[in-house]
C-alpha positions in Angstrom: 16.4 41.4 -18.1 19.5 40.4 -19.8 20.6 38.1 -16.9 17.4 36.0 -17.1 18.8 33.3 -19.6 22.1 32.6 -17.6 20.2 32.1 -14.3 17.7 29.8 -16.0 20.5 27.8 -17.4 22.3 27.7 -14.0 19.0 26.5 -12.4 18.8 23.6 -14.9 22.4 22.6 -14.6 22.3 22.7 -10.7 18.9 20.9 -10.7 20.2 17.8 -12.4 21.3 15.3 -9.9 23.2 12.0 -10.3 21.8 9.2 -12.4 19.8 6.9 -10.1 20.9 3.4 -9.9 18.2 0.7 -10.4 16.4 -0.4 -7.2 17.6 -3.6 -5.6 15.3 -6.6 -5.9 12.8 -7.0 -3.0 12.8 -10.7 -2.9 15.0 -13.4 -4.0 12.4 -15.8 -5.5 9.0 -15.3 -7.2 7.2 -17.1 -4.5 8.6 -14.7 -2.0 7.6 -11.8 -4.0 4.0 -13.0 -4.3 3.7 -13.6 -0.7 5.0 -10.1 0.1 2.5 -8.7 -2.4 -0.5 -10.6 -0.8 0.7 -9.4 2.6 0.7 -5.8 1.9 -2.0 -3.5 3.3 -4.8 -2.8 0.9 -7.3 0.1 1.2 -10.8 -0.5 1.8 -13.1 -0.3 -1.2 -14.7 3.0 -2.0 -18.6 3.0 -1.9 -20.8 5.9 -3.1 -24.3 6.6 -4.0 -25.6 9.1 -6.7 -28.8 10.6 -8.0 -29.6 11.3 -11.5 -32.4 13.5 -12.8 -33.5 13.6 -16.5 -35.6 16.3 -18.1 -36.5 15.9 -21.8 -38.5 18.9 -23.4 -38.5 16.9 -26.7 -40.4 14.0 -25.3 -42.1 16.0 -22.5 -40.7 13.6 -19.9 -38.8 13.9 -16.8 -37.8 11.6 -13.9 -35.1 10.8 -11.5 -33.3 7.7 -10.0 -30.4 6.8 -7.9 -27.5 4.4 -8.1 -24.5 3.2 -6.3 -20.9 2.5 -7.1 -18.2 0.3 -5.4 -14.6 0.6 -6.6 -11.9 -1.7 -5.4 -8.5 -2.7 -6.3 -7.1 -4.1 -8.5 -9.5 -2.8 -11.2 -12.6 -4.3 -9.6 -15.8 -2.4 -9.5 -19.5 -2.4 -9.8 -22.0 0.3 -11.0 -25.7 0.0 -10.4 -28.5 2.2 -11.5 -31.7 1.7 -9.5 -35.3 2.0 -10.8 -38.0 4.0 -9.1 -39.1 1.2 -6.8 -35.5 0.2 -5.8 -34.9 -2.5 -8.4 -31.8 -2.6 -10.4 -32.1 -1.4 -13.8 -28.5 -1.5 -15.1 -25.4 -3.3 -13.7 -21.9 -2.9 -14.8 -19.3 -5.0 -13.0 -15.6 -5.6 -13.5 -13.5 -8.4 -12.0 -10.4 -6.7 -13.1 -10.0 -8.5 -16.4 -13.4 -8.0 -18.1 -16.7 -6.3 -17.7 
């Protein structure tokens, strides 16, 4: 038990590495950097469906509905809540800057 503190200090001291130097620039001009960013592989959007069930004992009501969500980069997305007949009751969409 009395060796626990020196071992802990030794682990911290040995675990400290050299200071990292800053990364070198990827592109020499902003135009080249923008072209490289546009050419990078981008993952496909994520699409999902969900089901919502609501039970209210206070109002003696119950019901269910479904919805869908699409999430895409950078910051783009859409959330839809469908009505009982398939029409859209609520839509929330983002273009990456505003809803």
